[in-house]
C-alpha positions in Angstrom: -0.3 -21.5 5.5 -2.0 -24.9 5.5 -5.7 -25.8 5.5 -7.5 -29.1 6.0 -10.5 -29.6 3.8 -13.0 -32.4 3.5 -13.8 -33.7 0.0 -17.4 -33.6 -1.0 -18.5 -35.5 -4.1 -16.8 -38.1 -6.3 -15.8 -36.1 -9.4 -12.1 -36.9 -8.5 -12.7 -40.6 -7.6 -10.9 -42.9 -7.3 -8.1 -40.5 -6.5 -10.1 -38.4 -4.0 -13.4 -39.8 -2.6 -16.3 -38.3 -0.7 -15.3 -38.0 3.0 -11.5 -38.0 2.3 -9.4 -35.1 3.7 -6.8 -33.1 1.9 -4.2 -30.6 3.1 -3.7 -27.6 0.9 -1.0 -25.0 0.9 -1.8 -21.4 0.3 1.8 -20.2 0.3 2.4 -18.0 -2.8 5.7 -19.8 -3.5 3.9 -23.0 -4.2 1.0 -21.4 -6.0 3.4 -19.7 -8.4 4.8 -23.0 -9.4 1.6 -24.8 -10.6 1.9 -27.4 -13.3 -0.2 -30.1 -15.0 -1.0 -32.9 -12.6 -1.2 -30.7 -9.5 -4.6 -30.9 -7.7 -5.9 -27.5 -6.8 -8.8 -26.0 -4.8 -10.5 -23.0 -6.4 -13.5 -20.8 -6.2 -16.2 -20.5 -8.8 -19.0 -17.9 -8.5 -21.7 -20.3 -9.6 -20.5 -23.6 -8.0 -18.5 -22.5 -5.0 -15.4 -24.3 -3.9 -14.1 -27.0 -6.3 -11.2 -29.4 -6.3 -9.7 -30.5 -9.7 -6.5 -31.6 -11.3 -4.7 -29.2 -13.6 -4.7 -30.5 -17.2 -2.6 -27.5 -18.5 -1.4 -24.2 -17.1 -0.4 -21.1 -19.1 2.0 -19.0 -17.0 1.6 -16.1 -19.4 -2.1 -15.7 -18.7 -1.9 -17.3 -15.3 -4.8 -19.6 -16.2 -5.3 -23.3 -15.5 -7.4 -25.7 -17.4 -8.8 -28.3 -15.0 -10.4 -31.7 -15.2 -12.0 -34.3 -12.9 -11.4 -38.0 -13.2 -15.1 -38.8 -14.0 -16.5 -38.3 -17.5 -19.4 -36.2 -16.1 -17.1 -34.0 -13.9 -17.6 -30.3 -13.9 -14.3 -29.0 -15.3 -12.9 -26.5 -17.8 -15.0 -27.9 -20.6 -17.9 -26.0 -18.9 -16.1 -23.6 -16.5 -13.5 -22.3 -18.9 -10.0 -21.5 -17.7 -9.4 -20.9 -14.0 -7.5 -17.7 -13.3 -4.8 -17.7 -10.7 -6.8 -15.2 -8.5 -9.5 -17.9 -8.1 -7.1 -20.6 -6.9 -7.2 -21.0 -3.1 -4.6 -23.7 -2.7 -2.6 -26.7 -3.9 -3.2 -30.1 -2.5 0.0 -31.4 -0.7 -1.4 -34.3 1.3 -4.4 -36.7 1.0 -5.9 -38.7 3.9 -8.5 -41.3 2.7 -11.7 -41.6 4.8 -11.4 -44.1 7.6 -12.8 -47.5 6.4 -14.9 -49.2 9.2 
């Protein structure tokens, strides 16, 4: 399945900015092949839906360590590892916000 999501916040800027859109895939085939550099969308009980880049992925534990592109980004330094069950999708397309 595919989903279109709007980016909120600038923790992934300049790669993804506030108001940009991303398409994510929720197809298990793609989610079972996660690797560093992939951008994922995941759920966190305290912060809700987040989007971050995978810094490392351990297939044995099915856990990803994520990072934002901004120094103050909320990432695995504070969240800890992201378990595969919390991952909602992998970004496969990015549409920058229309500049007018």
